[in-house]
C-alpha positions in Angstrom: -35.8 5.5 87.3 -32.1 5.4 88.9 -29.6 2.6 88.0 -29.5 0.1 91.0 -26.5 -1.5 91.7 -26.0 -5.0 91.0 -26.5 -7.4 93.7 -23.6 -9.6 94.9 -24.9 -12.4 92.8 -25.4 -10.1 89.9 -21.9 -8.5 90.1 -20.4 -11.7 88.4 -22.6 -11.1 85.5 -21.5 -7.5 85.4 -17.5 -8.2 85.6 -18.4 -11.0 82.8 -19.1 -8.1 80.7 -16.3 -5.6 81.8 -13.2 -8.3 82.2 -13.0 -9.2 78.1 -12.5 -5.6 77.4 -9.7 -4.8 80.1 -8.0 -8.0 79.1 -8.3 -7.4 75.3 -6.7 -3.8 76.1 -4.0 -5.6 77.9 -3.3 -8.2 75.1 -3.0 -5.1 72.6 -1.2 -2.5 74.6 1.4 -5.1 75.9 1.6 -7.5 73.3 0.9 -10.6 75.4 -1.7 -13.5 75.5 -5.1 -13.8 76.7 -3.5 -16.1 79.7 -1.0 -13.5 80.5 -3.5 -10.7 80.4 -6.1 -12.7 82.4 -3.4 -13.6 84.9 -2.3 -9.7 85.0 -6.0 -8.6 85.8 -7.1 -11.5 88.1 -4.3 -11.3 90.6 -4.4 -7.2 90.6 -5.6 -5.2 93.5 -8.2 -3.4 91.1 -10.0 -6.8 90.3 -10.3 -7.5 94.3 -11.7 -4.1 94.4 -14.2 -4.7 91.5 -15.4 -7.9 93.1 -16.9 -5.7 95.9 -19.9 -4.1 95.1 -19.6 -1.3 97.6 -16.6 0.1 95.9 -18.5 1.0 93.0 -15.9 0.3 90.4 -18.2 -2.1 88.5 -19.9 1.1 86.8 -16.7 2.7 85.2 -16.1 1.7 81.7 -13.4 -0.9 80.9 -11.3 1.6 79.3 -11.1 3.5 82.4 -10.4 0.5 84.4 -7.8 -0.4 82.2 -6.1 2.7 82.6 -6.4 2.1 86.7 -4.9 -1.4 86.2 -2.1 0.0 84.0 -1.3 2.7 86.8 -1.4 -0.1 89.3 1.2 -2.3 87.4 3.6 0.4 86.5 3.6 2.2 89.7 2.3 -0.1 92.4 -0.3 2.4 93.4 -4.3 2.7 92.5 -5.9 6.0 92.1 -9.6 5.6 91.9 -11.8 8.4 90.5 -14.2 9.9 93.3 -18.0 9.6 93.0 -19.6 13.2 91.5 
């Protein structure tokens, strides 16, 4: 049976599993607090797009999402992988 995308209500649950990993990577790689890492993530374009089910970004692993966030933070640009 193919994976079904999360409903908008369940997307919050999916994000609850994804965001801690991204925050931990930010903390580890930038040597910042959980509050600072959370602020970076939650104020990012990436997070706004993650909240939109139709972007399908929720299906990416948190290490890939972290790399996308780092790209956004360092270059101001976001390059998202295309669907295969």
